[in-house]
C-alpha positions in Angstrom: 83.8 85.5 99.4 83.1 88.0 102.0 85.0 90.9 100.7 83.3 90.0 97.4 79.8 89.9 98.9 80.9 93.4 100.3 82.2 95.1 97.2 79.3 93.9 94.5 76.7 95.5 97.5 79.0 98.1 97.7 78.8 99.0 93.5 75.2 98.0 93.5 74.0 100.5 96.1 76.0 103.4 95.1 75.0 102.9 91.4 71.2 102.4 92.4 71.7 105.9 94.4 73.5 107.4 91.4 70.8 106.8 89.5 68.2 108.5 92.0 70.2 111.4 92.2 71.3 112.0 88.8 74.5 113.1 86.9 74.9 116.4 88.1 75.2 115.4 92.2 77.3 112.2 91.7 79.4 114.1 89.4 80.2 116.5 91.8 81.0 113.9 94.5 83.4 112.1 92.1 85.3 115.6 91.8 84.9 115.5 95.4 86.4 112.1 96.1 89.3 112.6 94.1 90.5 116.1 95.0 89.7 114.5 98.9 92.1 111.8 98.0 94.8 114.6 96.6 94.4 116.6 99.1 93.8 114.4 102.4 97.6 114.1 103.1 98.8 117.7 102.2 96.3 119.3 104.6 96.3 116.9 107.5 98.9 118.8 109.5 96.4 121.7 109.3 93.8 119.9 111.3 95.8 118.4 114.0 95.6 121.4 116.2 91.9 121.6 116.0 91.9 117.9 117.1 94.2 119.0 120.1 92.1 121.9 120.6 89.2 119.4 121.1 91.0 117.3 123.8 92.0 114.4 121.3 95.4 114.1 122.2 96.0 110.1 121.9 98.9 109.8 119.2 97.4 107.1 117.2 94.3 109.5 116.9 96.3 112.4 115.7 98.0 110.5 113.3 95.4 108.5 111.4 92.3 110.7 112.2 93.4 114.1 110.0 93.6 112.3 106.5 90.4 111.2 107.0 88.7 113.9 108.4 90.0 116.1 105.5 88.7 113.6 103.1 85.3 113.6 104.3 85.3 117.5 104.8 86.2 118.0 101.2 83.8 115.4 100.2 81.0 116.8 102.3 81.9 120.7 100.5 81.4 118.9 97.0 77.7 117.4 98.0 76.8 121.1 99.4 77.6 122.7 96.2 76.4 119.6 94.0 72.7 120.1 95.8 73.0 124.0 94.8 73.9 123.3 91.5 71.2 120.4 91.1 68.6 122.6 92.4 68.7 125.2 89.8 69.2 122.4 86.8 66.2 121.0 87.9 64.3 124.4 88.2 65.3 125.5 85.0 64.1 122.0 83.5 60.8 121.8 85.0 59.9 125.7 84.3 61.8 126.6 81.3 61.6 124.3 79.1 59.2 121.9 77.1 58.3 118.7 78.6 60.0 116.5 75.9 63.3 117.8 76.6 62.5 117.4 80.3 62.0 114.1 80.0 64.6 113.5 77.9 66.8 115.5 80.2 65.7 113.4 83.4 66.6 110.0 81.4 69.8 111.0 80.4 70.7 112.5 83.8 69.4 109.3 85.6 71.2 106.7 83.4 74.2 108.8 83.3 73.8 109.1 87.1 74.2 105.5 87.6 77.3 105.5 85.6 78.9 107.7 87.6 77.8 105.9 90.4 79.6 102.9 89.4 82.6 104.8 89.3 82.2 106.4 92.4 81.7 102.9 93.8 84.8 101.6 92.5 86.5 104.1 94.2 84.9 103.4 97.7 85.4 100.0 96.8 89.0 100.9 97.1 89.1 102.9 99.8 87.2 100.1 101.9 89.7 97.9 100.5 92.4 99.9 101.9 91.2 100.5 105.2 90.6 96.6 105.9 94.2 96.4 104.3 95.7 98.8 106.5 93.6 97.9 109.8 94.0 94.1 109.5 97.5 94.1 108.8 97.4 94.9 112.5 94.2 92.7 113.7 95.1 89.5 112.4 98.3 89.5 114.2 97.4 89.6 117.5 94.3 87.5 117.0 93.9 84.7 119.5 91.3 82.5 117.4 88.0 81.8 119.4 89.1 83.7 122.2 88.8 86.9 120.3 85.3 88.8 119.7 83.1 88.3 117.5 83.6 91.7 115.7 87.3 91.2 115.7 86.8 87.0 114.1 84.5 88.9 111.2 86.9 91.6 110.5 90.0 89.2 110.4 88.0 87.0 108.3 87.5 89.9 105.9 91.2 90.7 105.7 91.6 87.5 104.8 89.5 87.5 102.2 90.8 90.2 101.1 94.4 88.7 100.4 93.0 85.3 99.1 91.1 87.5 96.2 94.1 89.5 95.3 92.8 92.5 96.1 94.8 93.9 98.3 97.1 94.7 95.5 94.7 97.5 94.7 94.9 98.3 98.2 98.4 98.4 98.5 99.0 100.5 95.1 96.4 103.6 97.2 98.6 102.7 100.6 100.1 106.3 101.8 101.4 104.7 105.4 105.1 104.4 106.1 107.0 101.4 106.3 107.3 101.9 110.0 103.3 101.4 110.5 103.7 97.8 109.3 107.4 97.4 111.0 105.4 98.2 114.3 102.4 95.8 113.6 104.9 93.1 112.7 106.8 93.8 116.3 103.5 93.6 118.2 102.5 90.5 116.2 105.8 88.7 117.4 105.7 89.9 120.9 102.0 89.0 121.0 101.9 85.3 119.8 105.6 84.5 121.6 105.3 86.0 125.4 108.6 84.2 126.1 110.2 87.1 124.1 109.4 90.0 126.8 112.1 89.4 128.7 114.4 89.5 125.9 112.6 92.8 124.6 113.4 94.7 127.9 117.1 93.7 126.9 117.1 96.0 123.7 119.8 98.2 124.1 117.5 101.1 122.2 115.2 100.8 124.9 117.1 100.2 127.8 117.4 103.7 129.4 113.1 103.8 128.7 112.4 101.0 130.2 114.4 102.3 133.6 111.3 104.2 134.1 109.2 103.9 137.0 106.3 103.8 134.5 107.7 100.4 132.6 109.3 99.0 136.1 106.1 98.6 137.7 104.3 97.4 134.2 107.2 94.6 134.2 106.4 93.7 137.8 102.8 93.1 137.7 102.1 89.6 138.4 98.7 89.6 137.0 99.7 90.9 133.5 102.0 87.9 133.5 99.4 85.6 133.9 97.3 87.2 131.4 100.1 86.7 129.0 101.3 83.1 129.8 97.6 82.5 129.7 97.5 84.0 125.9 94.6 85.9 126.5 93.2 87.9 123.9 94.0 91.2 122.8 90.5 92.9 124.5 91.5 91.4 127.8 94.9 92.7 127.6 93.9 96.2 126.8 91.4 96.0 129.5 94.4 95.6 132.0 94.6 98.4 134.3 98.6 98.4 134.0 98.5 98.4 130.1 95.6 101.0 130.3 97.8 103.2 132.1 100.2 103.2 130.0 97.9 103.6 126.9 96.7 106.7 128.2 99.8 108.2 129.0 100.0 110.1 125.8 103.8 112.1 126.5 105.2 108.3 127.3 103.9 106.8 123.8 105.4 109.7 121.8 108.5 109.1 123.9 108.2 105.1 122.9 107.8 105.4 119.4 110.4 108.0 119.0 112.9 105.4 120.7 111.2 102.6 118.5 110.6 104.2 115.0 114.4 104.3 113.9 114.9 100.6 115.2 111.8 98.5 114.4 113.8 96.8 112.0 116.7 95.8 114.2 114.3 95.3 116.6 112.6 92.5 115.0 115.9 90.9 114.2 116.8 91.0 117.7 114.0 89.5 119.0 114.4 86.7 117.0 118.0 86.2 117.1 119.1 87.9 120.3 121.7 89.8 118.2 121.0 93.7 117.2 123.3 94.3 113.8 122.9 98.0 114.6 124.2 97.7 118.6 126.5 94.9 118.2 129.2 96.8 117.4 129.6 98.8 121.0 130.4 95.8 123.4 129.2 97.7 126.6 125.7 98.0 125.6 123.0 95.8 127.0 122.1 94.3 130.9 124.7 93.1 132.8 124.4 90.2 135.6 127.0 90.0 138.4 129.6 87.3 138.0 130.4 86.5 141.3 133.0 83.5 140.5 135.3 86.1 138.1 134.6 88.8 140.5 136.0 86.7 143.3 139.2 85.5 141.3 139.6 89.6 140.9 139.3 90.0 144.7 142.1 87.1 145.4 144.3 88.9 142.9 143.9 91.8 144.4 144.5 90.7 148.0 147.4 88.0 147.6 147.9 87.4 151.0 144.7 86.2 152.8 144.6 83.3 155.2 142.0 80.5 154.1 139.7 81.5 157.0 139.7 85.2 155.4 139.3 83.7 151.9 135.8 82.0 153.3 134.5 84.9 155.1 135.1 87.3 152.8 133.4 84.6 149.8 130.3 84.0 152.0 130.1 88.0 152.7 130.3 89.1 148.6 128.2 86.5 147.7 125.7 87.7 150.3 125.8 91.3 148.9 126.4 91.2 145.7 123.4 88.7 144.9 121.3 91.0 142.6 123.6 93.4 141.7 123.7 94.2 137.7 124.8 96.9 135.3 122.6 98.7 132.4 124.6 100.8 129.3 122.3 102.3 126.8 123.3 104.2 123.7 123.0 107.4 124.9 125.6 107.0 127.6 123.1 106.4 130.4 125.0 104.0 132.9 122.6 102.5 135.9 124.3 100.4 138.7 121.1 99.0 140.5 121.5 97.2 143.4 125.1 98.2 144.4 126.0 97.6 148.0 127.3 100.7 149.9 128.6 100.9 153.5 126.4 102.6 156.3 126.4 104.2 159.8 125.5 101.1 161.9 122.1 101.2 163.3 121.2 101.0 167.2 121.7 97.2 168.1 124.3 96.9 165.6 128.0 96.0 166.8 129.8 97.6 162.8 128.8 99.5 159.8 126.0 98.0 158.0 125.4 97.2 154.2 122.6 99.1 152.1 122.1 98.5 148.2 121.5 101.6 146.1 120.8 102.0 142.5 123.2 104.5 141.3 122.7 106.4 137.9 125.9 107.6 135.8 127.5 107.8 132.3 129.9 105.9 130.5 132.1 106.9 127.7 134.8 105.7 125.5 138.2 107.6 125.6 141.6 106.6 124.3 140.3 103.1 123.6 138.8 102.1 126.9 135.4 102.3 128.4 135.1 104.1 131.6 132.1 104.4 133.9 131.4 107.1 136.1 128.8 107.5 139.0 128.0 110.0 141.5 127.0 109.4 145.2 126.5 111.5 148.0 128.7 113.8 146.5 131.3 111.6 145.8 132.7 110.8 142.3 133.3 107.3 141.5 134.8 106.5 137.9 136.2 103.2 137.0 138.1 101.9 133.8 136.0 98.9 132.2 137.5 96.0 130.5 134.7 94.6 128.1 134.5 91.6 125.7 131.5 90.6 124.1 130.3 88.5 127.1 132.4 89.8 130.0 133.0 93.2 131.3 135.0 93.3 134.9 136.0 96.6 136.9 139.6 96.0 138.3 139.7 99.2 140.1 136.6 99.1 142.0 136.5 98.2 146.0 135.9 95.4 145.7 136.7 94.5 142.1 133.2 93.7 140.0 132.8 91.2 137.6 129.5 91.3 134.7 128.6 88.3 132.3 126.1 89.4 130.0 122.4 88.8 130.7 120.8 87.5 127.6 118.2 85.5 126.7 
């Protein structure tokens, strides 16, 4: 009901304004609306440098503002032209024709202006519906009900009424936004409504290398953010969180994130829903791998068949402690990271022998002669290991000691 009240109010007010302004001014406005709609998208790239010069560099603003500004600039130019022409016509009929013609012209001008005003009101109604539809597609998916602010609840009610009235079909016919815009909204809505999917998100192969950056690592380890998500806080509370605010204000990082996300949005949504990626599952090495001590120790025993029972027990105790948090990450670009990998270090004062320290090693993986190969570099030394991979396990028998991993999936 609210959407019909809004549309009827808009039609009535614009028609009344057309009756008051006359057909000349309203006619120019109509042409300005049509020209603005035709040129808003083609001319918007020319306006983006001006926004950067004004200090507006947020990726969302630079994507959405230029077409809107172009439309209103063109509309404003036609309104200025309309005022000049209207003034000349008005002077002519006031001072250069008889009163009867002037009265007839004023009557025609007002009534025709009201009719053209209805046309303008119809076009403005379509634009308002388009704005409600495109923005409401996002806001309704991140709604938390009564926890939302009144403005968001009111806007979501408009969006739902638009859908119920079937006016969204007219908005869809005019919609210039790409499919990626709506795929992104589906992705954000799925994550927002299902906080337990966040661990699966950070394991998506297409985003693994990006999520290795310090900004995302610190964000994922923020305890206060986790508490907000588990409490299903409103989107306003989430956006006010310092960690998310810092990410949203990092424009370069947002561009990198969008560049990584845009080609994979549909696949990412499917991955979050099923745990399987149609795009990346064909490359079995990709993903996050957790250390599999049982298999690794079997490889260790195989490599050292002459161990005594005592040696085996000591080795089990030692290896289980130093490899407790070891994991492996392999991304589609060839990036690989071996996390919390134990390395021998020189003994510290008071220690009887060499100790162990854990390092994060970054390197590359490649597929060569039918086999995956991992390559890392540590303190000038190259570590290159052939890898045996199945969909659920990854083994490095030539490492010292041998390594084994199982797919870390949620």
